[in-house]
C-alpha positions in Angstrom: 30.9 1.8 -3.9 33.1 -1.2 -3.4 32.6 -1.1 0.3 28.8 -1.0 -0.2 28.9 -4.0 -2.5 31.1 -5.8 -0.1 28.7 -5.2 2.8 25.8 -6.4 0.6 27.7 -9.5 -0.3 28.4 -10.2 3.3 24.8 -9.8 4.2 23.7 -12.1 1.4 26.3 -14.7 2.4 25.0 -14.6 5.9 21.5 -15.2 4.7 22.6 -18.1 2.5 24.5 -19.5 5.5 21.5 -19.2 7.7 19.2 -20.8 5.1 21.7 -23.7 4.7 21.9 -24.1 8.4 18.1 -24.2 8.6 17.9 -26.8 5.9 20.6 -28.9 7.6 18.8 -28.6 10.9 15.5 -29.7 9.3 17.3 -32.7 7.7 18.8 -33.7 11.0 15.5 -33.2 12.8 13.7 -35.2 10.1 15.5 -38.2 11.4 13.6 -38.0 14.7 11.2 -41.0 14.8 9.0 -40.7 17.9 7.4 -44.2 17.4 8.5 -46.7 20.1 10.8 -49.5 19.1 8.7 -52.3 17.6 9.4 -55.7 18.9 6.6 -58.2 18.2 6.3 -61.0 20.8 8.1 -64.2 20.0 6.4 -67.3 21.3 8.7 -70.1 22.2 7.1 -73.5 21.6 8.9 -76.7 22.5 9.9 -79.0 19.6 7.8 -81.7 21.2 4.3 -80.3 21.7 2.5 -81.9 24.6 -1.1 -81.9 23.5 -3.9 -84.3 22.6 -2.4 -84.6 19.1 1.3 -84.1 19.5 3.3 -82.6 16.6 6.0 -84.8 15.1 9.4 -83.7 14.0 9.4 -84.4 10.3 12.1 -84.5 7.6 12.5 -81.0 6.1 11.5 -82.2 2.6 8.1 -83.4 4.0 7.1 -80.6 6.4 5.7 -78.1 3.9 2.3 -78.1 2.3 2.0 -77.0 -1.3 -0.3 -74.1 -2.2 -2.4 -76.5 -4.3 -2.9 -78.8 -1.3 -6.2 -80.1 -2.5 -4.3 -82.2 -5.1 -3.3 -84.5 -2.2 -6.8 -86.0 -2.4 -6.2 -87.0 -6.1 -9.7 -86.0 -7.3 -9.9 -84.5 -10.7 -13.3 -83.0 -10.1 -12.2 -81.3 -6.9 -9.1 -80.0 -8.7 -11.3 -78.4 -11.4 -13.7 -76.8 -8.9 -10.8 -75.3 -6.9 -9.3 -73.7 -10.0 -12.7 -72.4 -11.1 -13.3 -70.9 -7.7 -9.9 -69.2 -7.5 -10.5 -67.7 -10.9 -14.1 -66.6 -10.6 -15.2 -66.3 -7.0 -16.6 -62.7 -6.5 -15.7 -62.5 -2.8 -12.1 -63.4 -3.5 -11.9 -60.8 -6.2 -13.3 -58.2 -3.9 -10.6 -59.1 -1.4 -8.0 -58.5 -4.1 -9.6 -55.1 -4.8 -9.3 -54.2 -1.1 -5.5 -54.9 -1.4 -5.4 -52.7 -4.6 -7.2 -49.9 -2.7 -4.8 -50.2 0.2 -1.8 -49.8 -2.2 -3.4 -46.6 -3.6 -3.7 -45.3 0.0 0.0 -45.9 0.4 0.8 -43.6 -2.5 -1.7 -41.0 -1.2 0.1 -40.9 2.1 3.5 -40.9 0.5 2.7 -37.8 -1.5 2.9 -35.7 1.6 6.6 -36.3 1.8 7.2 -34.5 -1.5 6.7 -30.8 -2.4 3.3 -30.0 -3.9 3.5 -28.0 -7.1 0.7 -26.4 -9.0 -0.3 -23.5 -11.3 -3.2 -21.1 -11.4 -4.4 -18.8 -14.2 -7.5 -16.8 -14.8 -9.0 -13.7 -16.3 -11.9 -11.4 -15.5 -13.6 -8.4 -17.0 -15.8 -6.4 -14.7 -18.0 -3.3 -15.2 -19.6 -1.4 -12.3 -22.6 0.9 -12.4 -21.8 4.6 -13.1 -24.6 5.7 -10.8 -24.0 3.4 -7.8 -23.8 5.1 -4.4 -20.3 6.3 -3.3 -18.8 5.4 -6.6 -15.1 6.3 -6.8 -14.3 8.7 -9.6 -12.4 6.3 -11.8 -12.9 3.8 -14.6 -16.1 1.8 -14.3 -14.5 -1.2 -16.1 -11.6 -3.3 -14.9 -9.8 -6.2 -16.5 -7.5 -8.6 -14.7 -5.4 -11.5 -15.9 -3.0 -13.6 -13.9 -0.7 -16.6 -14.3 1.1 -18.0 -11.3 2.8 -21.1 -9.9 2.3 -22.5 -6.5 4.5 -24.6 -4.3 4.2 -25.9 -0.8 6.2 -28.4 1.4 6.0 -29.6 4.9 9.3 -31.0 6.3 8.8 -34.2 8.1 10.7 -33.1 11.2 9.2 -35.6 13.6 8.6 -38.4 11.1 4.8 -38.0 11.5 4.3 -38.2 7.7 6.8 -41.2 7.3 5.0 -43.0 10.1 1.7 -42.4 8.3 3.2 -43.9 5.2 4.5 -46.9 7.2 1.1 -47.4 8.7 -0.5 -47.6 5.2 2.2 -49.9 4.0 1.6 -52.2 6.9 -2.1 -51.9 6.2 -1.5 -53.0 2.6 0.4 -56.0 3.9 -2.4 -56.8 6.3 -4.8 -56.7 3.3 -2.5 -59.1 1.4 -2.6 -61.5 4.4 -6.4 -61.1 4.6 -6.6 -62.0 0.9 -4.5 -65.1 1.6 -6.9 -66.0 4.5 -9.9 -65.4 2.3 -8.5 -67.6 -0.4 -7.6 -70.4 2.1 -11.1 -70.1 3.5 -12.7 -70.4 0.1 -10.5 -73.4 -0.8 -11.3 -75.2 2.5 -15.0 -74.4 2.3 -15.2 -75.7 -1.2 -13.3 -78.9 -0.3 -15.4 -79.4 2.8 -18.7 -79.0 0.9 -17.4 -81.3 -1.9 -16.6 -84.2 0.5 -19.9 -83.7 2.2 -21.6 -84.0 -1.2 -19.6 -87.1 -2.1 -20.6 -88.6 1.3 -24.2 -88.0 0.4 -23.6 -89.7 -3.0 -22.3 -92.7 -1.2 -25.3 -92.7 1.2 -27.6 -92.4 -1.9 -26.1 -95.5 -3.4 -26.4 -97.4 -0.1 -30.0 -96.4 0.4 -30.8 -97.4 -3.2 -29.2 -100.8 -2.7 -31.0 -101.3 0.5 -34.4 -100.4 -1.0 -33.8 -103.0 -3.7 -32.9 -105.5 -1.0 -36.0 -104.5 1.1 -38.3 -104.9 -1.9 -37.1 -108.4 -2.4 -37.6 -109.1 1.3 -41.1 -107.7 1.1 -41.8 -110.0 -1.9 -40.5 -113.0 0.1 -42.6 -112.1 3.1 -45.7 -111.6 1.0 -45.2 -114.9 -0.7 -44.8 -116.6 2.6 -48.0 -114.9 3.8 -49.8 -116.2 0.7 -48.6 -119.7 1.5 -49.7 -119.2 5.2 -46.1 -119.5 6.3 -45.9 -115.9 7.7 -48.2 -113.5 9.5 -49.5 -110.1 8.4 -47.3 -108.4 11.0 -44.2 -109.6 9.1 -45.5 -108.0 5.9 -46.3 -104.8 7.8 -42.8 -104.7 9.2 -41.2 -105.3 5.8 -43.4 -102.5 4.3 -42.4 -100.1 7.1 -38.8 -100.8 6.6 -39.1 -100.1 2.9 -41.1 -96.9 3.2 -38.8 -95.4 5.9 -35.7 -96.1 3.8 -37.3 -94.5 0.8 -38.0 -91.4 2.9 -34.4 -91.2 4.0 -33.3 -91.4 0.4 -35.4 -88.4 -0.4 -33.9 -86.5 2.5 -30.4 -87.3 1.2 -31.4 -86.1 -2.3 -32.6 -82.8 -0.8 -29.3 -82.3 1.2 -27.3 -83.0 -1.9 -29.2 -80.5 -4.0 -28.6 -77.8 -1.4 -24.9 -78.6 -1.2 -24.6 -78.6 -5.0 -26.2 -75.1 -5.1 -23.8 -73.9 -2.4 -20.8 -75.2 -4.5 -22.2 -73.4 -7.5 -22.2 -70.1 -5.7 -18.6 -70.7 -4.6 -17.4 -71.2 -8.2 -19.6 -68.4 -9.5 -22.0 -70.6 -11.5 -25.8 -70.5 -11.7 -27.2 -73.0 -9.2 -30.1 -73.9 -11.5 -27.8 -75.2 -14.3 -24.8 -76.3 -12.2 -24.4 -80.1 -11.7 -21.8 -82.4 -10.4 -22.0 -86.0 -11.6 -22.7 -88.4 -8.7 -20.6 -91.3 -7.7 -21.5 -94.6 -6.0 -18.6 -94.8 -3.5 -16.5 -92.5 -1.4 -13.1 -93.6 -2.8 -11.0 -90.6 -1.8 -8.0 -91.6 0.2 -7.3 -89.6 3.3 -3.7 -88.2 2.8 -1.1 -87.9 5.4 -0.7 -84.2 6.2 2.8 -82.9 7.0 2.5 -80.9 10.2 6.1 -80.0 10.8 7.4 -78.2 13.9 4.9 -76.3 16.0 7.1 -73.2 16.0 6.6 -73.0 12.2 2.9 -72.4 12.6 3.5 -68.7 13.4 5.0 -68.4 9.9 2.2 -70.3 8.1 -1.0 -68.7 9.2 -2.2 -65.7 7.2 -4.5 -64.6 10.1 -1.5 -64.5 12.4 0.4 -62.4 9.9 -2.5 -60.0 9.5 -2.8 -59.7 13.3 0.9 -58.9 13.5 0.7 -56.2 10.8 -2.2 -54.6 12.7 0.1 -54.5 15.8 2.8 -52.8 13.7 0.3 -50.2 12.5 -0.7 -49.4 16.1 3.0 -49.0 17.0 3.5 -46.4 14.3 0.4 -44.6 15.3 2.0 -43.9 18.7 4.7 -42.0 16.9 2.1 -39.9 15.0 0.4 -39.0 18.3 3.7 -38.1 19.9 4.6 -35.8 16.9 1.5 -33.7 17.6 3.1 -32.3 20.7 6.0 -30.6 18.7 6.1 -27.6 16.4 4.6 -27.9 12.9 6.5 -26.3 10.1 5.1 -25.4 6.7 6.7 -23.7 3.7 4.8 -22.1 0.8 5.7 -20.0 -2.3 3.7 -18.3 -5.0 4.9 -16.4 -8.1 3.8 -15.3 -11.5 2.4 -12.4 -13.4 -0.7 -10.2 -12.7 -1.9 -7.3 -14.9 -5.0 -5.4 -15.8 -4.4 -6.1 -19.4 -3.0 -8.7 -21.7 0.5 -7.5 -21.5 1.7 -10.1 -18.9 5.2 -10.7 -20.3 6.5 -7.6 -18.5 8.8 -7.8 -15.6 6.9 -4.9 -14.0 3.8 -7.2 -13.8 5.6 -10.0 -12.0 4.6 -10.9 -8.5 5.8 -13.4 -5.9 5.5 -14.3 -2.3 7.1 -16.9 -0.1 6.9 -17.7 3.6 7.1 -20.2 6.4 4.8 -20.9 9.3 5.4 -22.6 12.5 2.6 -23.7 14.8 2.8 -25.4 18.1 0.0 -26.4 20.5 0.0 -24.6 23.8 -3.2 -25.5 25.5 -5.9 -27.8 24.0 -7.6 -29.1 27.2 -5.7 -32.4 27.2 -6.6 -33.3 23.5 -3.1 -34.4 22.6 -2.6 -36.5 25.8 -5.9 -38.2 25.2 -4.9 -39.1 21.7 -1.6 -40.4 22.8 -3.2 -42.5 25.6 -5.7 -43.8 23.0 -2.9 -44.8 20.6 -1.1 -46.7 23.4 -4.3 -48.5 24.4 -5.0 -49.5 20.8 -1.5 -50.9 20.6 -2.0 -53.0 23.7 -5.4 -54.2 22.3 -3.7 -55.4 19.1 -1.1 -57.2 21.2 -3.9 -59.0 23.1 -5.6 -59.9 19.9 -2.3 -61.2 18.5 -1.8 -63.4 21.5 -5.3 -64.8 21.2 -4.9 -65.4 17.5 -1.7 -67.4 18.1 -3.4 -69.5 20.9 -6.5 -70.1 18.7 -4.2 -71.2 15.9 -2.5 -73.8 18.1 -6.0 -74.9 19.3 -7.2 -75.3 15.7 -4.2 -77.5 14.9 -4.7 -79.6 18.0 -8.4 -80.1 17.2 -7.5 -81.1 13.6 -5.0 -83.6 14.8 -7.4 -85.1 17.3 -10.2 -85.4 14.9 -8.2 -86.9 12.1 -6.6 -89.5 14.4 -9.8 -90.5 16.1 -11.9 -90.5 12.9 -9.3 -92.6 11.2 -9.5 -95.2 14.0 -13.3 -95.0 14.0 -13.4 -95.7 10.3 -11.3 -98.9 10.8 -13.7 -100.1 13.5 -16.8 -99.4 11.3 -15.3 -101.3 8.4 -15.3 -104.4 10.6 -18.8 -103.5 11.9 -20.2 -103.4 8.4 -18.6 -106.8 7.6 -20.2 -108.5 10.6 -23.6 -106.7 10.0 -23.8 -107.9 6.4 -22.9 -111.4 7.4 -25.6 -111.4 10.1 -28.2 -110.0 7.5 -27.4 -112.7 5.0 -27.6 -115.5 7.6 -30.9 -114.3 9.2 -32.6 -113.9 5.8 -31.5 -117.4 4.8 -32.9 -118.8 8.0 -36.1 -116.9 7.5 -36.6 -118.2 4.0 -36.1 -121.7 5.3 -38.6 -121.1 8.1 -36.0 -121.6 10.8 -36.1 -118.0 12.1 -38.6 -115.2 12.6 -38.8 -112.1 10.3 -38.1 -109.9 13.4 -34.5 -111.2 13.6 -34.1 -110.6 9.9 -35.5 -107.1 10.2 -33.1 -106.2 13.1 -30.2 -107.5 11.0 -31.3 -105.3 8.1 -31.5 -102.2 10.3 -28.1 -102.9 11.8 -26.5 -103.4 8.4 -28.0 -100.2 7.0 -27.0 -98.1 10.0 -23.5 -99.5 10.0 -23.0 -98.7 6.3 -24.4 -95.2 6.6 -22.3 -94.6 9.7 -19.1 -95.7 7.9 -19.7 -93.4 5.0 -20.5 -90.5 7.3 -17.4 -91.0 9.3 -15.3 -91.3 6.1 -16.7 -88.0 4.9 -16.0 -86.4 8.3 -12.5 -87.7 8.2 -11.8 -86.1 4.9 -13.4 -82.9 6.1 -11.3 -83.0 9.3 -8.2 -83.4 7.1 -9.2 -80.3 5.2 -9.7 -78.5 8.5 -6.2 -79.5 9.6 -4.7 -78.3 6.4 -6.5 -75.0 6.9 -5.3 -74.8 10.5 -1.7 -75.3 9.2 -2.1 -72.4 6.7 -2.6 -74.3 3.5 0.9 -74.0 2.2 1.1 -70.2 2.8 4.1 -68.7 4.5 4.7 -65.2 5.9 7.5 -64.7 3.5 4.9 -64.6 0.7 3.7 -61.2 1.9 4.8 -58.3 -0.3 7.5 -56.2 1.2 6.6 -52.7 2.4 8.3 -51.2 -0.6 6.4 -53.5 -2.9 3.1 -52.1 -1.8 3.7 -48.9 -3.8 1.9 -49.1 -7.1 3.4 -46.5 -9.4 6.3 -44.0 -9.7 6.1 -40.4 -8.8 6.2 -39.3 -12.5 4.0 -42.1 -13.8 0.7 -41.1 -15.4 -0.3 -44.2 -17.4 -1.6 -47.6 -16.5 -3.2 -46.4 -13.3 -6.6 -47.9 -13.7 -5.5 -51.4 -12.5 -2.0 -51.9 -11.1 -0.4 -54.5 -13.4 1.4 -56.3 -10.6 -1.5 -56.5 -8.1 -2.4 -60.1 -8.9 1.3 -60.9 -9.2 1.8 -59.7 -5.6 -1.2 -61.7 -4.4 -0.3 -64.8 -6.4 2.7 -65.2 -4.1 0.4 -65.5 -1.1 
């Protein structure tokens, strides 16, 4: 008897040793990551950028933009509109929801790393016909009740599940970067439209002043005609100048209304009731934008960060495709009670089963190889897109620098042009009133003055808009370190069952962007 027990203990010990060895082997194999080493390209940019608008090395304290960069323009109305847009714009809120959805997908993918547990229970009471054909001579009624627990687990031997989780984490980071890009786009679009509207306000004031001046000139011309000191052609020319300017004023009013409606949509207001009080002059001062070092641009642009995260996802997808070539292991267990009556609490009614399955592809007509080649091609495509995104970013900065520099110089020239045109207008009108000059010279001076003033205001507005474009090209104060970490993309704990409708920290994560 002792000998039998000893042999039984030896057999059981061997089984336990074998199971422990299997688990140890699975643990060791689970460290196998078949994804290639991820090494994103590093673009080396010289500290002195040789382009049309060279970067300048700045003092570290001045090289960074603030997230609320629009305050550099010192405009209280613009500040209020920007805050309203950030709080209420529906497109921006939709981008935040896409980030929240991506975080939920992370948790969904992560669930495959853990055992899945469940339970099942049911009961049935069946009666068969006593007269049915080939009826077995037994009871025609049958009752069945069962309660059981279920468990299943797939060991992540080749890191396929972990790579899927990493892919979703990187995707959540990409969505966070896309949110930052959408927010920057909204801010820049609103500021651009606002300065265009203020430019139209200034044009409206200029046209109004010119119309009043032309009405006086028409009155002078009509008086001279009555006194036979002028001809009818002078009156016709004065009238034409007045009517054409009035028509241009109506066009400016129409453009302003359209822009105002567009701004209303951006801040989530009804266009019919939304209104921005007009101003007479474009007094916004163009700020000096800190550009910093060109190499910092790769850390500032949210679109570059999103492109890099897509490349990281494609890298992990290669590991998933490689894992499909190797054996697939799956464990399952089921146990409980099953009886034809209500007496389930009986050991004799217990039932259980457990098992493991291993599957491995042998021949699938090149399916796995095609999937692997596809994943490599997708990775190379994301690499190409990343390179183009970086080059486009540097091109955007160069364009912004060129525009701001040239428009600033153009504004200075137009200021002098307006001064000389107004001086010529005053002199020619004085000579005309005294009869020493023709009205044609006075009319030409009036046209030149109006065109010069309108050109100056338009260029001023374009200069402000180009500054906004440069700030947008520089990332608007965003940095790649503002992205949530991969671990921060997970929204809840494994055993958490409350507060799942809206992750409490979603906006906190995005507010850093």
